[in-house]
C-alpha positions, 0 to 999 in steps of 0.5 A: 709523514702524519702530524699530531697536534694537541692542545687544551684551552680550557683544562676545567673541561677536560676536553683535549683538542686534537689535530691529525694532519695527512697527505692522502697517497691516493684517490682511496678511502681513508680508515682511521682506526681508534684503538679498541684496549690498550697494551698490558689490559688485554680487555676492550676499554672502546676509547671511541665513547671519548670522542666528540665533535669530529670532522674532516676537513680539507686544505681549504678548510672545506668540511668533507663528508666521513661516516662510521665503519665500525663503532671505532672506525672512521672512514672518508673518502680522498684525492690523491696528494690532498692534505686533510685535517682530522679534528676532534675532541677527547674527555680525559677524566681517567686517572689510572696508569693507562688513561687520560686525564686533565685538570688545573694541574696537569695534562696527562695522556697515553697516547693510545687513548686518543689516537688513530691508526691511519690504514695504510701507513700504520708503519710510516712515522709520526710527529705529536706537537703539543701547545699547552702554555699552561704548563711550563713541564713536558715530558713524553716517552717518545724521541724529542725532535725539538721543544713541545715536538716528538717523533714517533717511528711508526703507529706502534710506538706513538701508541706506547707513549705517554705525555705528562705536562705539568708546573709541578713535576719532580725530576730525578735521574740516574744512570746505570750503563749506558742507559739513563732512567728518568724519575718524574713525579706528579704529585707530593713527595713523602719519603727520602728521594735519595734513598729512593732513587738509591734503591731504583739504582739497585734493582735496575743494576741487577735486571740489567746484569742479568739480561746483559743489556737493557733495550733503551738508551733513555728510560722514564718512570712517570709516576702520579702520587695522588691524594687518595687510596690507588694503585696501578702501573702500565709498561711501555718500551720506554718508560712506565706510568705508576699511580699510586696513592694516598701519597702520604701513605709512602711515609709507611714501610709497607706502602712503600714496599708496594710502590718499589714492588710495582715499580720492580715489576713494570721494569722487568717489562721492558724486557718481557712484554714489551719485546719478549712477546707471544706471536699473537701480540706482535705486532699488536692489533689494537682494533680487536681482541688479541687472544693468547694462552700466555698469560702465566709469561706475561704477568705470571713470570713477571710477578714473581721476578719483579719481587725477586729482583727486589730481593736479590738487589737487597731492596727487600730483606728475605722476609720482606719477600717472603712476606710478599710470597704470602700476600700472593698465596692468600689470593690462592688459597682463597680461589678454586679455580684451578679446579675448573680452569687451567692457567691456559684457559683462564689466559685465553679468557682474559678478554671475558672476564680476566680483570673482575672477579667474575662468577666463583671459583671459574678461573685462575689469577694470571698474576698471583697463580702464574707467579707461584708458578714461576717460583716452583720453576725457578726452584726446579731449575735451581735444584738442577744446577739452572734459574729462571734468570737464566730462562729469561736470559735465553728467552730475550736473545732467541725472541726479544732481542730479534724481536721474533715472538714466541709460541707457548710451544717454543717458549717452553722449549726454551725453558727446558734447554735450560735443565739437564733432566726433563722429566720433572718440568714435563710432569710440572706442565701437564699437571699445574699449567695446562692441567688442574692440579692444586699447586699449593701443596707442591709448592709446600714441598718444593720450598724445601730446596731453600731451607723454607717451610710452608704452614697453612694456619687456620684462618682466624675469622670463625665464619671464613675458617670453620665453615668457609663463609665469607663476608662483607659488612654481613653480606655472603660473599663467598661459599667453600665448594665443600662446605656444609653450608654450600647446599643450603646459603647463598651469595647475597644472603645477610647473616647473623651467627651465634656460636656455641662450643661446637656449633654455630647457629646462622640466621639468614635474611635472603634478598627474596624476603625469606628468613632462614635458620640453620645450625653447623658443627664447626668445622676447620681448614677452609681458606687458611692463610699461609705462612712461609718460615726460614728453617735451615740455610741451603746451598740453593738458596745462596745460589738463589739469592746471589 
């Protein structure tokens, strides 16, 4: 067994003191691999950059020589049955749902940031002990052994866990079936907590109802409600961490809808991703990139289903749900990446630039594009008397519950097993999942099955809607490929304009010092703003909302 001891004698420094105690099993090289990334964000984070003052001592306190085998792997030579102490400091200054932060109010750590995987002992149990006398409240998503001590079955469970120590935590809980759900809030509460809990009960109950069971007996929602603007959530098997701010904005119903949205999304991950997972991510190899084409399954499905359950449970009205879909469609109509990459290709390239804007129109967004893909598939399924909830329950029973993982092909086979007529689905896959066809027109047509219509209204911004030119503080940030200005203007140009009746005159200042003048006929239809209208009731919509 390995034991971690964590302390923080000086919170103002933001340095965590960490000691790893282990006993060597033979005379050999011990490798300590620090994760290079974390689950839920398929991008290298290189946590080793936050470590300093690393040392290895034997049981007499003598320092042992060590070396770096790679940027995030430390090695030393061990003697059989000898106990060793690995001491190091870790800098905690990243306040997001997957990071680590220390100040005079709290010590907050996602353990994957700072805990080593001991090669050869990956499947051995770990003990975590904290020594944080400044803070009288502790919450951890690991199993509690005794006061301030927790246990992990193996490194994967340790790396999937969070600890928060504070002296100002608010705590609520509720029960659904055999599972207890804890809500921990660090920060100011500016909303009705009883109403908040009732809403959580509703979407939790409906998600569990459709899957048939919840994977854990205890689950933790850990919220960091911040004084500044922030929005982030990270899934774990036994809980989720959600950062949101500013806290006072939650008096606004629109902001509360956003918080409820990310909460339902992260709870859905307790099944999808945390357990229903691609084979290539089971188990996670945190030392390097783990490539997958399943981004639309991992995040697209979760994005759609998270909002769907808020609507289905009555937390969102139908109108609120549709407004969320409109926001998703706005991201899609402002991006033509579908012309250049399928969602399978964009999923694989998450490790390259998946969380940055990247070059213009190179890729699709696995969250927004995947969500609309899933909505389309749900309608196709509903038209055949099935639904996406049936698909995900089947995926849970086939892949998640037995923890065997899926391939993109085997997941698709599960989906097809929930249909009677395969042809529309195979056509859809070829056109929109492995293919590069515009999804929006197809989506607009399928909405009629639910009694909705999609309108693509002119963008009210004259430069955007008429010429396909997006700007920020007069600086061009994007140009539509079909715009007449695409051959003249560049991203980064500064623009001033004068509009006449049918034309617009642009004065351009370029970074190389050039001053340019262009006049264009006013067009229309660039970067439209989607609006979904409720037209009539349908039997399919009634089934969808049940």
